[in-house]
C-alpha positions as CSV (number, residue, x, y, z in Angstrom):
1,M,53.6,-13.1,152.7
2,K,50.8,-12.3,155.1
3,K,47.8,-14.8,155.2
4,N,45.2,-12.1,154.1
5,T,47.3,-11.2,151.1
6,R,47.7,-14.9,149.9
7,L,43.9,-15.3,150.3
8,A,43.3,-12.2,148.2
9,L,45.5,-13.3,145.5
10,Y,43.9,-16.7,145.3
11,L,40.6,-14.9,145.2
12,C,41.7,-12.7,142.5
13,S,43.2,-15.5,140.4
14,A,39.8,-17.5,140.6
15,L,37.8,-14.4,139.6
16,A,40.3,-14.2,136.6
17,L,39.5,-17.9,135.8
18,L,35.8,-17.3,135.9
19,V,36.0,-14.0,133.8
20,S,38.4,-15.6,131.4
21,C,36.2,-18.9,131.0
22,L,33.1,-16.7,130.4
23,G,34.8,-14.2,128.1
24,A,36.3,-17.2,125.9
25,S,32.7,-18.6,125.7
26,L,31.3,-15.4,124.6
27,V,34.1,-15.1,122.0
28,Q,33.8,-18.5,120.7
29,T,30.0,-18.6,120.4
30,G,29.7,-15.0,119.1
31,A,27.6,-14.3,122.4
32,G,25.4,-17.2,121.9
33,S,24.8,-17.0,118.2
34,T,26.9,-19.9,117.4
35,Q,26.7,-23.5,118.7
36,V,29.8,-25.2,119.2
37,Q,29.9,-29.1,119.4
38,E,32.9,-31.5,119.7
39,L,32.0,-34.4,117.5
40,T,33.4,-38.1,117.2
41,I,32.5,-38.8,113.4
42,A,32.4,-42.3,111.8
43,S,34.0,-40.9,108.8
44,P,33.2,-42.0,105.0
45,S,36.7,-43.9,104.9
46,G,35.7,-46.1,107.9
47,R,37.5,-44.5,110.6
48,T,36.9,-42.3,113.6
49,M,37.5,-38.7,113.3
50,S,37.3,-35.9,116.1
51,A,36.1,-32.5,115.2
52,L,34.6,-29.2,116.2
53,L,31.3,-28.2,114.5
54,L,30.4,-24.4,114.8
55,R,26.9,-23.8,113.5
56,P,25.6,-20.1,113.4
57,S,22.2,-19.7,114.3
58,G,21.3,-18.8,110.7
59,A,22.2,-22.0,109.4
60,T,19.2,-24.1,109.3
61,P,17.7,-26.7,106.7
62,A,15.5,-24.0,105.4
63,T,18.6,-21.7,105.1
64,P,21.7,-23.8,104.4
65,A,25.0,-21.8,105.0
66,P,28.4,-22.0,103.3
67,T,30.8,-24.5,105.0
68,I,34.6,-24.6,105.7
69,A,36.6,-27.7,106.6
70,L,39.6,-26.6,108.5
71,S,42.8,-28.7,109.1
72,H,45.9,-28.2,111.3
73,G,49.4,-29.1,110.2
74,T,51.8,-31.8,111.6
75,W,51.8,-32.3,115.4
76,N,48.9,-30.1,116.2
77,N,45.1,-30.5,116.7
78,K,41.9,-29.0,115.6
79,E,42.1,-26.1,118.3
80,M,45.0,-24.9,116.6
81,Q,42.5,-23.3,114.0
82,D,40.7,-21.3,116.7
83,A,41.1,-18.0,115.3
84,N,40.0,-18.9,112.0
85,Y,37.2,-20.9,113.0
86,V,35.8,-18.2,115.4
87,E,36.0,-15.6,112.6
88,L,34.4,-17.6,110.2
89,A,31.6,-18.6,112.3
90,R,30.9,-14.8,113.3
91,R,30.5,-14.3,109.6
92,G,27.8,-16.9,109.1
93,Y,29.8,-20.0,107.9
94,V,29.4,-23.4,109.2
95,V,32.8,-24.4,110.1
96,L,34.2,-28.1,110.9
97,S,37.8,-28.1,112.3
98,I,39.1,-31.7,112.3
99,D,41.8,-33.6,114.3
100,Q,43.8,-35.2,111.2
101,Y,44.2,-39.1,111.8
102,S,46.9,-40.0,114.1
103,H,46.6,-36.6,115.6
104,G,44.4,-35.3,118.5
105,N,41.4,-37.5,119.5
106,S,41.2,-39.1,115.9
107,Q,41.8,-42.5,115.3
108,N,45.4,-43.6,114.9
109,L,46.4,-45.1,111.7
110,T,48.6,-48.0,111.4
111,R,52.1,-47.5,110.0
112,A,51.0,-49.1,106.6
113,E,48.2,-46.7,106.6
114,F,50.4,-43.7,107.5
115,P,51.4,-42.3,104.2
116,D,47.6,-42.1,103.4
117,M,47.1,-39.6,106.5
118,W,47.0,-36.4,104.6
119,A,45.0,-37.7,101.9
120,L,42.1,-38.7,104.1
121,G,41.5,-35.9,106.3
122,I,39.8,-33.1,104.8
123,N,38.4,-35.3,102.2
124,D,36.5,-37.1,104.7
125,A,35.6,-34.0,106.5
126,V,33.9,-32.7,103.2
127,E,32.0,-35.8,102.8
128,Y,30.7,-35.7,106.2
129,A,29.7,-32.0,106.0
130,A,27.9,-32.6,102.8
131,T,25.3,-34.7,104.7
132,L,24.5,-32.4,107.0
133,P,21.1,-30.8,106.2
134,F,21.9,-27.1,107.1
135,V,25.1,-27.2,104.9
136,D,24.7,-25.7,101.4
137,I,26.7,-28.3,99.3
138,S,27.1,-25.8,96.5
139,R,29.3,-23.7,98.7
140,I,31.9,-25.6,100.3
141,G,35.4,-24.5,101.0
142,V,38.7,-26.2,102.5
143,S,41.7,-24.7,104.2
144,G,44.7,-26.0,106.0
145,H,47.7,-24.9,107.6
146,S,51.2,-26.4,106.5
147,N,50.7,-30.1,105.7
148,G,46.9,-29.3,106.5
149,A,47.0,-27.4,103.3
150,L,48.5,-30.5,101.6
151,S,45.4,-32.2,102.9
152,A,43.3,-29.6,101.2
153,N,45.3,-30.0,98.0
154,L,44.6,-34.0,98.1
155,A,41.0,-33.2,98.9
156,V,40.7,-31.4,95.5
157,V,42.3,-34.6,93.8
158,H,39.6,-36.7,95.4
159,D,37.0,-34.1,94.6
160,N,37.9,-34.1,90.8
161,Q,36.9,-38.0,90.7
162,R,33.5,-37.3,92.0
163,P,30.6,-37.2,89.5
164,Q,29.6,-33.9,91.4
165,P,32.3,-32.1,93.0
166,L,31.8,-30.4,96.3
167,I,34.8,-28.2,97.0
168,S,34.2,-24.9,95.4
169,S,36.9,-22.7,97.1
170,V,40.5,-23.6,98.6
171,V,42.8,-21.5,100.8
172,L,46.4,-22.8,101.4
173,V,48.1,-21.4,104.5
174,A,51.8,-21.6,104.6
175,N,52.1,-24.4,101.9
176,D,52.5,-24.3,98.2
177,A,49.6,-25.3,95.6
178,F,50.1,-28.3,93.3
179,Y,51.5,-26.6,90.4
180,T,52.4,-29.7,88.2
181,D,51.4,-33.1,87.5
182,D,53.0,-36.5,88.1
183,T,54.9,-36.0,85.0
184,G,56.2,-32.5,85.9
185,A,54.1,-30.7,83.4
186,W,52.2,-27.6,84.3
187,T,48.8,-28.1,85.4
188,N,45.6,-26.7,86.9
189,I,44.0,-29.3,89.1
190,Y,41.7,-26.8,90.8
191,G,39.7,-26.0,87.8
192,H,37.1,-23.5,88.3
193,R,37.7,-23.3,92.1
194,D,38.7,-20.1,93.7
195,V,42.1,-20.8,95.1
196,A,44.2,-18.8,97.5
197,I,47.8,-19.1,98.6
198,I,48.7,-17.1,101.9
199,A,52.5,-17.3,102.1
200,D,54.6,-15.8,105.1
201,R,57.7,-14.2,103.9
202,Y,60.1,-15.8,106.3
203,D,58.6,-19.4,106.0
204,E,61.4,-21.8,106.8
205,F,59.7,-25.1,105.2
206,F,57.9,-24.0,102.0
207,F,58.1,-21.6,99.0
208,N,61.5,-22.5,98.4
209,G,61.8,-24.7,95.4
210,G,61.2,-27.9,97.1
211,N,64.2,-27.4,99.6
212,L,62.3,-28.6,102.7
213,G,64.0,-26.9,105.8
214,K,66.6,-25.0,103.9
215,P,66.8,-21.2,103.1
216,A,64.3,-20.2,100.5
217,T,65.8,-20.2,97.0
218,P,64.8,-17.5,95.6
219,A,63.4,-15.9,98.8
220,C,60.0,-16.3,99.9
221,S,59.2,-12.6,99.5
222,G,59.6,-13.0,96.0
223,L,57.2,-15.9,95.5
224,P,54.7,-14.1,93.1
225,Q,57.8,-13.8,90.5
226,Q,58.7,-17.5,90.8
227,S,57.9,-19.5,87.6
228,E,55.5,-21.9,89.7
229,A,53.5,-18.9,91.2
230,R,53.3,-17.3,87.6
231,R,51.7,-20.4,86.3
232,F,49.4,-20.7,89.3
233,L,48.1,-17.1,88.8
234,S,47.7,-17.8,85.0
235,F,45.6,-21.0,85.8
236,G,48.3,-23.2,84.7
237,L,48.9,-21.8,81.5
238,E,52.0,-19.7,80.1
239,P,51.6,-16.2,81.3
240,P,50.4,-13.6,78.4
241,A,53.0,-11.2,77.4
242,G,53.1,-8.3,79.9
243,F,51.6,-10.2,82.8
244,V,52.6,-8.8,86.0
245,A,52.5,-11.1,89.2
246,A,52.3,-9.5,92.4
247,G,51.1,-10.3,96.1
248,G,47.4,-9.5,96.8
249,V,46.5,-9.1,92.9
250,V,43.6,-11.4,92.1
251,S,43.7,-13.1,88.7
252,S,40.3,-14.1,87.2
253,Q,39.3,-16.4,84.4
254,A,36.0,-17.7,83.1
255,L,36.0,-21.6,83.4
256,D,33.1,-23.9,82.9
257,G,30.6,-21.0,83.2
258,T,32.3,-19.6,86.4
259,T,34.5,-17.0,87.1
260,A,37.4,-18.3,89.0
261,H,40.1,-16.6,91.0
262,R,43.5,-17.0,91.9
263,V,45.5,-15.0,94.5
264,I,48.7,-14.9,96.5
265,S,48.8,-12.9,99.7
266,M,52.2,-12.4,101.1
267,I,52.0,-11.6,104.8
268,D,55.0,-10.5,107.3
269,G,55.6,-13.6,109.6
270,E,56.8,-17.1,109.8
271,H,55.6,-20.7,109.3
272,A,54.4,-21.7,112.9
273,L,52.3,-18.3,113.6
274,A,50.3,-18.1,110.3
275,T,47.1,-19.6,111.9
276,I,47.2,-16.4,114.4
277,N,48.6,-13.9,112.1
278,P,45.8,-11.1,111.8
279,A,46.8,-10.4,108.2
280,A,46.9,-14.3,107.2
281,I,43.3,-14.6,108.8
282,S,42.0,-11.5,107.0
283,A,43.3,-12.7,103.6
284,L,41.6,-16.2,104.4
285,I,38.1,-14.5,105.0
286,D,38.4,-12.3,102.0
287,S,39.5,-15.2,99.9
288,F,36.4,-17.2,101.1
289,L,34.0,-14.2,100.5
290,R,34.7,-14.1,96.8
291,R,32.9,-17.4,96.2
292,L,31.0,-18.5,99.2
293,S,29.6,-15.1,100.6
294,S,27.0,-16.0,103.1
295,S,23.9,-13.7,103.2
296,A,24.9,-13.3,107.0
297,A,28.5,-12.7,106.3
298,Q,30.1,-9.6,107.5
299,P,31.8,-7.3,104.8
300,A,35.2,-8.2,103.8
301,G,36.5,-4.9,105.4
302,K,35.4,-6.2,108.9
303,R,38.6,-7.2,110.6
304,P,39.3,-10.1,112.8
305,D,38.5,-9.4,116.6
306,L,41.9,-10.5,117.5
307,G,42.1,-7.9,120.2
308,G,39.5,-9.3,122.6
309,E,40.7,-12.9,122.1
310,A,44.4,-11.6,123.0
311,G,42.9,-9.8,126.1
312,L,41.2,-13.1,127.0
313,Q,44.5,-15.3,126.7
314,C,46.3,-12.8,128.9
315,A,43.4,-13.2,131.5
316,G,44.1,-16.9,130.9
317,L,47.7,-16.6,131.7
318,G,47.1,-14.4,134.7
319,R,44.6,-17.1,136.1
320,S,47.3,-19.7,136.1
321,W,50.4,-17.5,137.0
322,G,48.8,-16.0,140.2
323,P,48.3,-19.1,142.3
324,H,51.7,-20.8,141.0
325,H,53.6,-17.5,141.7
326,T,51.8,-17.1,145.1
327,A,52.7,-20.6,146.2
328,R,56.2,-20.4,144.8
329,G,56.9,-17.3,146.9
330,N,56.0,-19.1,149.9
331,T,58.7,-21.6,149.6
332,H,61.9,-21.6,151.9
333,A,64.3,-21.1,149.2
334,V,63.0,-17.8,147.9
335,Q,62.2,-16.2,151.2
336,R,64.4,-13.9,153.2
337,P,65.9,-15.4,156.5
338,R,63.8,-14.5,159.4
339,T,64.2,-13.6,163.0
340,S,62.5,-15.6,166.0
341,G,59.7,-12.8,166.0
342,G,58.8,-13.5,162.2
343,A,60.4,-10.2,160.9
344,P,62.8,-10.5,157.8
345,D,66.3,-10.7,158.8
346,E,67.7,-7.8,156.6
347,A,71.3,-8.7,157.6
348,H,71.5,-11.9,156.1
349,G,70.1,-13.8,153.2
350,T,69.8,-13.5,149.4
351,P,66.8,-11.2,148.2
352,P,64.2,-13.4,147.0
353,G,63.5,-11.6,143.8
354,A,67.4,-12.4,142.8
355,L,67.0,-16.1,143.6
356,V,63.6,-16.3,141.6
357,G,65.1,-14.7,138.6
358,V,68.1,-16.9,138.8
359,L,65.8,-20.1,138.9
360,Q,63.9,-18.7,136.0
361,V,66.8,-18.0,133.8
362,V,68.3,-21.6,134.5
363,G,64.8,-23.0,133.6
364,V,64.5,-21.3,130.5
365,A,68.2,-22.2,129.5
366,F,67.5,-26.0,130.5
367,S,64.1,-25.9,128.3
368,A,65.9,-24.4,125.2
369,F,69.2,-26.6,125.4
370,S,67.3,-29.7,126.1
371,Y,65.1,-29.1,123.2
372,L,68.0,-28.6,121.1
373,W,69.6,-31.8,122.1
374,I,66.7,-34.0,122.3
375,G,65.3,-32.7,119.1
376,G,68.4,-33.1,117.2
377,N,69.6,-36.3,118.5
378,T,69.0,-38.9,115.7
379,T,69.4,-41.8,118.5
380,V,66.4,-40.3,120.4
381,M,64.4,-40.0,117.3
382,G,65.2,-43.6,116.2
383,L,64.0,-45.0,119.7
384,A,60.8,-42.9,119.4
385,L,60.0,-44.4,116.2
386,Q,60.8,-48.0,117.3
387,L,59.1,-47.8,120.8
388,G,56.1,-45.6,120.1
389,P,52.8,-47.6,120.1
390,S,52.2,-49.5,116.7
391,G,49.1,-47.5,116.0
392,V,51.1,-44.1,115.9
393,A,53.7,-43.7,113.2
394,I,54.7,-40.2,114.2
395,G,57.8,-40.4,116.4
396,P,58.5,-36.7,116.7
397,V,55.5,-36.5,118.8
398,F,57.2,-38.7,121.3
399,V,60.3,-36.3,121.0
400,I,58.3,-33.6,122.1
401,G,56.9,-35.7,125.0
402,L,60.3,-36.8,126.1
403,W,61.5,-33.2,126.2
404,A,58.4,-32.1,128.2
405,A,59.2,-34.9,130.7
406,A,62.6,-33.6,131.0
407,N,61.4,-30.3,131.7
408,G,59.0,-31.8,134.2
409,I,61.7,-33.9,136.1
410,F,63.8,-30.4,136.3
411,L,60.9,-28.6,137.8
412,L,60.4,-31.2,140.4
413,V,64.0,-31.3,141.3
414,V,64.0,-27.5,141.6
415,N,60.6,-27.6,143.8
416,A,61.9,-30.3,146.0
417,W,65.4,-28.4,146.8
418,S,63.4,-25.4,147.3
419,W,60.8,-27.0,149.8
420,L,63.6,-29.0,151.6
421,I,66.3,-26.4,152.2
422,P,65.6,-24.7,155.6
423,P,64.5,-21.3,155.6
424,G,67.2,-18.7,155.3
425,V,70.0,-21.1,155.4
426,C,72.8,-22.5,153.1
427,P,74.4,-25.8,153.0
428,G,78.2,-25.8,153.5
429,P,81.2,-28.2,154.0
430,A,80.8,-27.9,157.7
431,G,77.0,-27.8,158.3
432,W,74.3,-25.2,157.6
433,S,75.0,-21.7,158.2
434,L,73.0,-18.6,157.7
435,C,73.0,-17.4,153.8
436,G,75.6,-14.6,153.4
437,S,76.6,-15.0,157.2
438,V,80.1,-14.4,158.4
439,P,81.9,-15.5,160.4
440,G,82.0,-19.2,161.3
441,P,79.7,-21.8,160.3
442,C,77.1,-23.5,162.8
443,R,78.4,-26.9,164.0
444,A,76.1,-30.0,164.3
445,G,74.3,-29.7,167.5
446,R,71.3,-27.6,169.0
447,P,70.3,-24.2,167.8
448,G,72.4,-21.7,169.4
449,N,75.3,-24.0,169.4
450,C,77.4,-21.7,167.0
451,R,80.7,-20.0,167.2
452,G,81.9,-16.7,165.5
453,G,79.8,-14.2,167.6
454,L,76.5,-14.9,166.0
455,P,73.6,-14.2,168.0
456,H,71.7,-17.0,169.7
457,R,68.1,-17.8,169.9
458,G,66.1,-15.0,171.4
459,D,68.6,-12.2,170.1
460,G,66.8,-11.9,167.1
461,A,68.5,-14.5,164.7
462,V,67.3,-17.9,163.4
463,L,69.8,-20.4,164.2
464,L,69.3,-24.0,162.9
465,H,71.5,-26.9,163.2
466,R,72.3,-29.6,160.7
């Protein structure tokens, strides 16, 4: 590749980096209308919590705004909720997206404290949010994905013990509601709050009668017809005669002088991608609008602006792939053999595109099989649990780290091989020879000391010795 071409590619990559950074900032801040802060909070439970606070310009002590506390699920962090917190902030909500304890930059819990992790996270976020002067404490909502939804459920349990409850609305994404109490009796722990369940039809963890990780029974797509869902939509009571449970249908009931709502939204998708599923984000926005609608909020029909965000992600991919591909394309292993004049030797060598393709396929295969082996190896999991720092009780995170390290070592080996092998030659039992060349290998010795009628230096071929 010519020097000018390489320089042009690097400059284009640098420009893509700049554009994507500026574009991401414009999207996340609503073109400057939302202030984004990364906080380290001394939480009410006496721990240190990391969070992102998004504050729209309309949220002031004189005009306090409705507020949403968001949580990721297991083995993730606060940025996982980016599509949700950007869209909510655009609609005038103050948003607090947290790192659960023992996740992200929040304080690690001890092994003894670990069972209480999900019970603490969103509850601490709600109590902290209620102290902010620009937060309307009569309009606080909570939402979480996967086990973050469990944290939202447990926050409601805590909220029920407050003299003046703070939570008005709950949205559970890719996880069940609490349908029964400790005795197994049907219950309605949510009272007069609005509650929505956003269920993905192909969820592999929840909505399956408690069979975690097993095929749903019955299928998740039939969730509204399950007895648990029917009770949920009937506010914990026996559904009346003729009651029809269906996804997307909002049930309403007057409780404590307030009209409460229940809804189950079914979306096409699977568990892990529910936080970036446009249908899930739209359902979340609509659910909060019923109870918490801000005067600055956009109509419920305003769909998430995910197209622009997807474009920025593509730009981010380009900014990282461009320099890597340019540098990788200049390594010896993926170049054609060249003549002494620098021109490609069309008569010999493997085309670079084919070799790059082979390396990519091998890399993907190694990544997939190493993940399956490491992730499913009980010995590795046991070692991770035993060898991890005492403050971190989630061994699977170390399994993922081990998998990433294995892939990193594999990449180093491939790159080392690609740099060390001489350009345009292949190792053989008798020494180095031109890739694809026939006849006769080069013997050890000086360049040009070859048999078999191959051209010597100066005749248009590159001849290397071992």
